N, C-alpha and C positions, 0 to 999 in steps of 0.2 A: 504494500500500500504506500502510495506517495505521501511524503510528509507535507503538511499544509504550509504554504509559503506565507509567512507572517510579515514579510518586508513590504508587501503591497496590499493596501486596503482600498476598495473602490469608494468613491465619494458617497456621501449621504446628504439628504437635505440640510442637515446641521452643518456639515463641513462646507457645503456650497455657500451657505449664508455667512459663515465665519470668514471664508476666503473673500467673498464679495465685500466684506467690511474690513478686509486686511488685518484680521485678528491673528496674531501669532499663536500657534498651538503645536503641541507634540502629540503624535499618535502612539497609543499603546494597545497591543492586541494580546488577549489571553484566551484560554480555552473556557468557553461559557459552560457553567454547570447550573442546571435547573434548580432554582431556589437557593443558589449559592450566595447571591447578594454581594454586597460590598466586602463582606468578610472574605469570600472566595477570591474575588478579583484582587484585593489588596494582598492576600497571601501569595497568590501566583506571581504578582508583579513586585513583591517585596516593598509594598507601600504601607505607610501608616494609615489605618482605616479612617482616622479622623479627617484626613486630607481628601478622602474619596467622598464625593458629594452625590447623594441619591436624588433622583428626580422622581417625585411622587405626585400622581394625579389624584386629587381629592375633589370633593364636591360639598357645597353648603346645603343648608336645609331646603333650598329650592332646586336642588340638583344642578346648580350652576357649577361648572368645573373650574378648578384652579390648580396651579402648580406650586408645590412647596419644595425647596431645595434644602436638604438636611445632611449633616455630617453622617458618614457611613456607620459610625459607632454610636449613634444616638437614634432615638425614636421621636416621633412628633407627638406632643401633647395636643390633641385635637381640641381640648377644652381651652387651652391657652391660645392656640391659633385662632379659634373662633372669636374669642374675646378681643384679640388684637386687630382682627380684620372687620369687626363689627357684625359678625354672623351669629345666628342663634346656635348653630352647630356645624361641625365639619366632620366628614368621614371619608375614608378611602373609597375610591370608585372600584367597582368590580373590574377585574382585568379586561374583559371584553369592552366595557364602557371606556376605560382608560385608553385602550388601543384605538377606539373610534375617535375620541377627542384629540389624541396626540398624533395619530398616524404612525406611531411606532409600536412595536411589540413590547409588552411588559418585560423588563429585563434588558431592554435596549432603548429605553425612553430617554431622549435628549430634550432639554428645555428649548433648544434652538430649532426654529423652523417647524413648529408643530402645525398639524393640519388645521386646528381651530385656535384662534387667538384666545388666550386665557390669561387672567392676571397671574403674575409670578411673585411669590414671596420667598425670601431667603433667610435662613437662620442668620442673625446679625453677626455672630462670631465667625462665620465663614469669610466675611469680608475683611477680617483681620489677618487671614492667612496670606503668605506670599504667593502661593500657587495652589490650585485645586486640580483634582482629577475628576472629570465628569463624563457621563455617557455621550458618545459621539453619534448615536442614532442607529446602533446595531448591537445585538448581543455579542459580548466578547470584544468590544471596541470602546476604549476610553480616550479622552483628550485631556491634556494638561494645559492650563492657561492661568492667566491672572483672574482672580475672582471678580474684579471690578467689571469685567466684560458682562457679567450677569446683570449689573445695574445699567451699564451703558447700552447694551443691545436689547435686553428684555424688560428694562424698566422695573427690575425686581425690587420689591419693597422689603426692607429689613424687618424681621419680627423676632420675638424671643419665645420659642416654643419647644426647645430641645430638652429631651429627657435622656439621661444616661441609660444605656441598655442594661 
């Protein structure tokens, strides 16, 4: 069996958008493991899981979708998130609903170039990091970049809703 060539990855809508805006990024490829999450990708790539940012598609009480960007080693306090964004409640979308909103498969969701425009919220402490690693729009494909790109391109609003795992 031929070994998978990890030196070349075809473009995704996310990388096309980043290139169009001349955003510098580094590509990282790993072997995707179902339900492995940021723990698996950080283990394979030798990264601190705190620097790996998860892209989570959630919805408010009216089923309006939103994106929350969270440290890989933390979970989202939906109660705190709802309070900060002025919603009655927030909950994760079902995977098929998240796929429909984002245009990406769960496990390969990028906040860049989503199918549907959604408000983006980012755990405030992520913006203090020198670089983040975030999904590039495909399972097993991450991008490293300056976290300020999330504010500049996505108009991401900082929130405080992280809970340690």
